N, C-alpha and C positions, 0 to 999 in steps of 0.2 A: 147194077151193081158197081160198075164201070161210071156211069155218070153221074152218080150219089158223091162216087170219089174226085170226079174230078168236081162235082159242083161244090164242095171242101175246101179241096185247094183252091179253086179259084177264089172263094171265099176267103181264106184264110190270107191270100194274097193282097187283095184288096183291102181286108182290113189294115195289114204291115204300111201298103203305101198309104191308106189313109191317114195313120198315127206318124206315119215320117213327114208327111206334108202338113197334119195339121195338129198332131196332140203336143199336150206338154211337154217338154223337156226340164224345166227346173225339178231339182229337190233340195231342199234344208233341212239337215238332220242336224240333232245335239244328242246329246248326253252330262251325265254328272260328275264325267273328268277332269282333271284342271289342264286347264292347253295355254297360261300365259305366251304370248309370244309365238304360236306353233307352225312351225315349218313342216312341209308336205313334201315326199317323194314318191313315184309310182315306180312300183315292187312287179317289174314284166314278168319274172319266173311265177311267183305265186298270183297275177294277176290280183291284187292287195293293194296296201296305201299304207305308207312306214311314215312314223309324225314323230318330230322331237318337239319339246319343250319343258319349260322353268315353271315349275307351279308355284314355287316361295320364292322372294326376295332374298329373306334371310339367309336361308340354309346352302343357297342353291342346289338345291337337289334336279339329279338332271334322269330327266326320263325320256323315254322312245316309247312308242305303243306302232299298235297294228291295226289295220281295220280294212272293212270291202266296205264301208261307207253306207250300205243301207241296214245291215243288221249290229254285227259285233264290233267290241274296240279291245282286244288288248294290252293294257300300260305293264310295262316295265318300270323299274327304279333303278335304274342300271350303276350309277354313281354321285358322287354329293361335288362340290365346291369347285366346278369348270361350270363358264361363261363359254356354251357351245356356240358358234356362229354359224355353220357350216355344217349339213352332210349330205353324202350321193350317196347312192345303192349302186353295188357291181355283181351279177349274179345273185347269190344270196349271203353278199357281206354290208356292211354297214358301215362306211369311213364317215369320222364327223371330225371337226377342229375345230379351234378357239383359241381363249386361254385362261390362266391359272388363279389362284389369290396374291402368287408369287410374282404373276407377269412374265411367265413366258408360255410362251407358244406351245401346243399340245397337237398329238393329232392320235387317234384311236381308232378301233374295229371293235366288230361283231358280229357275229352267226346269226340270220335272223332266226332259221328253223331251232336254233343251239338257247335261243332264248326266249323264242313264245310258244316255242311248239316239242320242247324236248318231253320225252316221255318219263325222263329220269333225273337224273341231275342237271340243274340250267347252267348253260354255260355264261361268262360272264363279256364284258364288255374290256377289251387290253387297252392300254392307254400309255404313249410315251410323253412326256410333259419335261422334256429337256431341250428343246429346240432352241432356248433364250444362248444355250451355248455357243452358237453358232449365231446369233443376229436376227431371231425370228421371238420378238416377246410378242408377236399377235397373230395367228394364225388366222385370216380374213373368209377368205373362200376357198374351195377344192370342186376340183371338176376329175372323172375318175374313170376311164377308161382304159380297152385292154390294147396295148400296143400291136405292132406290124411281128415281134415276139411271141405275141401272148403270156407277155408281162403283164401284172395290174403295174398302169400307171397313174399317177395323182400329181396333178399339177394344180399350184397352190399362188396366194398372195398374202405375202406376212408384213407386219408394221415391226423397224427396228425403235428400240426405245431407248434410252439410254439417260437415269437420271430423271425421271418421269419425261425426258424430253423427244419426242419425236424427230428421228433425225433422219429418214428415210424409207424407202421403201423394196422388201425381196422379192423374187420369181421362188419360186420352190417349186421341187423335183422329188418325187421319189417312185421306187422300181422296184419290183418284186415277182417272183411266181406264184408265193402264196404270201398273206399277211403277215405271218413271222418273219418271213425272209426277203424282209424290205430294210432298201439303205438311200439317202438320199442325200441331194446337194442345194445348194443357194446359191444366184445370183442378183446382184443389183439392178433397182431398173432407175431409168430415166427420172419417170413421173414423182415428181416432189410436193404439186397442191393438195390432192386428195388421194385415199386410198385407190389404187387400180382395181379394178374388177377383168376377168378375164374370160375367155370362153377357146373351146376346141373345137379347129376344122379336121378336117380330111387328112389333111399334113402340114398343119401350123396350129400353135398355141399361141391367142396374140392377148396382149395382155392392155388394155385402155382408160386411161388416165383426163382426167378434167384437168383442164390448165387453166389458171386461173392470174388475173394481177387486178392491180388498185381496188384495194378493197374488197378481194376477192369473187368482184364480177368476172363472170364466165367470159371466155377468150378464144374456145376450141377443145381439141380432143388430140393426144399424143397415142398413138398406137404401137406397142414393141411386140416384134414377132420373134419368134424362135420353131426351130424342126420341132413337131412334135413328137416325135419319137427318140430324139436325144439331143434334149432342149439346150444344153450348153454345151455341148461341144464344143463352140468356138469361144474365142476370149473377147469377143466385142459381138451383138445382135442390132439388126438398124431399128430406125426407132423414124415417124411419119409423124409429121403435125399437122393437121388440118385444123385449119383457122376458118372461126363461124362467126365471128364478132369484129368488124372496123369501127374507128376512131371516127364518130358524126361531126357536126361545123366544127365544133372547137376541140379540145384535147381529150376531151371525155366521151368514151362510147356509149351511145342510145340504147344498149339491149346489155345481158347477160346470157349466155348461151355458152355451156348451159348454167343452168338458173337454180339456185337449192341444189341441194347437195346428192337430189336422187336422180340417179343413173342405171338405164337397162341395157343390158347386150344379153345375144343368144347366136346360137347358132344357126344358120340356115340352113342352108346344103353345099356341098363340095367345100371350096373355100371362101366360102362369103358367110360375112355376120353379118349382124342390124344393132345399130345403140340407138337408144332413146332416152330424150330427157325432155326436163323442159325448159322453155326460153318465155324471157321475159322486160319489157322496157324498162327505159328508168329515166326518170324526170328531175333535173339540177343536178348537181356537179354534187352533193352528200351523197347521190347515189340513191335515193328513197327508190323504194318500186310501186309501182302505179297498179291496176287490173286488169293490166294486158298481158295474158298468158298462151301460152303455146303450148303444146307437144310435137316434140319433133322426131320423124323418125328417119335413121338416117340408114342406109346400105352400102357396105365394102365387099369391093373383093379383093381376095388375097391370094385369088392363084397369079396373079402376074409372076411374084415373087418366086415361080418355077424355075421361071426363063432371065431371072437377074435385073425385072422390071419392077417396078414401084406399084404400092397398093392403091388402086382404085377406087374413089366411092361412085359411086354408078345413081345413087336416087337418095331425094330429100322430102320428105311429104311435112305438112305443117297441118297440127290439129288443131284450130281456135273455138279456144271458152271463153266464155262471157264474164266470168266471176273467176278466184284464184282459185291456186291446188297447191296441193301440201308434199305429196311421197308416190313415187313412184317404188311400186314393189317388189316387181315380180316382169320380164318380158319374155317370149316363146314365142315358138315357129312353128305350127303342125304340118308335119311337110305333103299329107293326104290333102287338107282342105286347104293347102296356100292361104294362109292366114295369118296374120301377127295376134297374140291376144297378148295384151297388156290389162295389170290388177293395178288402180290408182284408186288415189282420193282426192274427190274433189269437193270445188263449193257450187252445190248446185241452186241455193239462194242464199240471198245475204245472212251471212251468218252460218250457215247450214251444210256442213261437207256428210258425205256417205262413200262408203266403197263402190267402185267401179271394175268392171270387167268391161275393155274395148276390144273389140276385133276388127281388124282390118284386112280385107280381100284382095290378095297380090295374083289372084290365080289368074288373071289374064296377063300378067308379065309388068305392068304399068301400076301406077299408082296409085290408088281409090280415089274417087271425088266424096267421097263418104265412109264416115266413121261409127260404127253402132256399138252406144255404150250401154250396158247390164246394170242396173239399180236392184236387189238385191232389197227386198221391203219387207223380211219376214223378218227379222232379225236386229229390233230395234235399237238395244242397246248393246251391239255387237262390232268388233271388229272382224277384219279380213286380213287375214296377217299373210300369207302364200300362197302360191299356186304352183299346179303343175297339169302335165298335159298326161293322157295317158297311153300314147303310142296312135291313136288315130281319132278319132273326131269329138272328145269331149276331155274337158277341163273341170277339176276341180280345188277348190278354193280351201282352204282353213283359219278358222277364224276362234275368238274366244269374246264370251261374255263379262265387256269393261264394267258393267254395275253391281254385280254380285260376287262370283267365286271362280270367275277365268274359265266358265265350262267350255266344253269345244264345240265351235260349231262348224259343220260340210256344208259348203252349198259347190253343188254338182251341176251343171248343164253341159249341153253341146253347143260346138265352137255355130255352128247356124242355131242360135240362141231362139224357145218358141215357148221361154214359158210368164204367159201374161197374166196366170193370176198371181206366181209372186216376183214377179220383179215390174220394173218399169226401163221405159227406154230413151233414148234420145240418141237423134244421130246427128252428129258435128259435120262439120264442113271440111273438107280437107284440099289445102291445095299445094300444089309441086312447086320445087323452087327449083335454081342450078345447084350443079354439085359443086366441090370447094376443092381448089389444088393442093396436093401437096406440098409440105417441106421436107427434104430427106437430111437424115443425118443417123449417126451410129453411138452406139454406148457401151463402152467397156462392163464387160459382166462381173468381173472379180468375182469366179467363181469358186466357193468353197462345200468339199464335199470327196468325194461318197464317205457317208456317216450309216452307220448302219441304224437303226430306227429297234431300240428297246423296249419292246411294249411288256408293260405287266398287268396281269388282270387283276383287275379293281374284285369292288364287293360283292356279295351276293345278290343278285337282282329279288327285287319285290314284286309281286306281279297283282296285278288289278284288273278285270273282268267287269266288263258295262254293255248293255243294248244301247245300240243309235235307235232316236227315235226321229222320225217323219214328222217335222214341224208345216212342213208346206208342198204342193207339188200342185 
């Protein structure tokens, strides 16, 4: 009996190891719920995923949904008339942000269990849409975390718009022990040329802004830093400019870096971040762009700030593309796999663009020589719009069918992809370049706050359920 049991266990282990080594890993699912420009985040407490979408352009209905990807999906219509730009999950709370039709920034929240799993009356989304009173007319991006005092802490970035004209960007900070006890304050950012993006590290919050000169040609990045748990404690904050482009043999630069509007940022580990963007060649004095494009990933270490020393750029890699690129949609880092994962779109043959998930292996501690790109093939009329990691070795991408009714798609795969029947692969060469030095400055923060957030319950949610259907594996 023991021998039979041992043989059974050994056979099971062999099958598991064989599946890990040779089995297919990619899954493509769809359902009949509308998911136009859907965003996705992993809910670690429940081991499931929350999405946000806007099914109709006319009424601007705001929908959130929860799914396990492989089986069910529950959709909740929680509000109308808001332009949701971002959302994040902490514990069982969803926080979301954006702007309303009156051009005021807003922030809202709801409890996942009250909306999706209530056995009685459903909960509500709670929204404060008065942020324009203090200079935030558009809240673009937020990160939510617990600070050292165990408070819910929100760091964000917003735009200040006067009479329809953009006049600058604001750093946003909100804190509270519960969502209904939060207050916020805002500060000025130095970056002016493009909407900043941000990342939260162990000790700092950093805002990255693409710097552009002369006909919007990209010339580098400005990093603005704040203490993580008390962002605007001081009247000013340090800024660091890293120049990526210099003039050529004439007055005009020969490259644009960053090129186009796409920019990804992620926390790596400790006080390290990474930024990726496109770089392109320029031909002629009127700045036409040719088809020479690169995806550039740069790593920065902010830990020297703890000793009053400047930020250090520690690596730069460049991935070479034979044709044009269009949009970087997400950059993430997997601590277990030690790989960067980027969702983007590029031209794979003349006139043909495809969505792609590309991984770069940094497990050796150095820049890799090859980046693997996975192109899901079973979704012929879809757009892969957003991506998240699950805390392990798997990523999940959400998208929608652009040819019919904007139905949801989900592509889920291991970072170490092996989805041969559902995807095509291209290995792109990677080159390493010398790092840039910083130029240090400071900026007055002009802090306004603290202001109490007055969250108002919104409409009774409408619930719709559907099953996810496996398209390819």
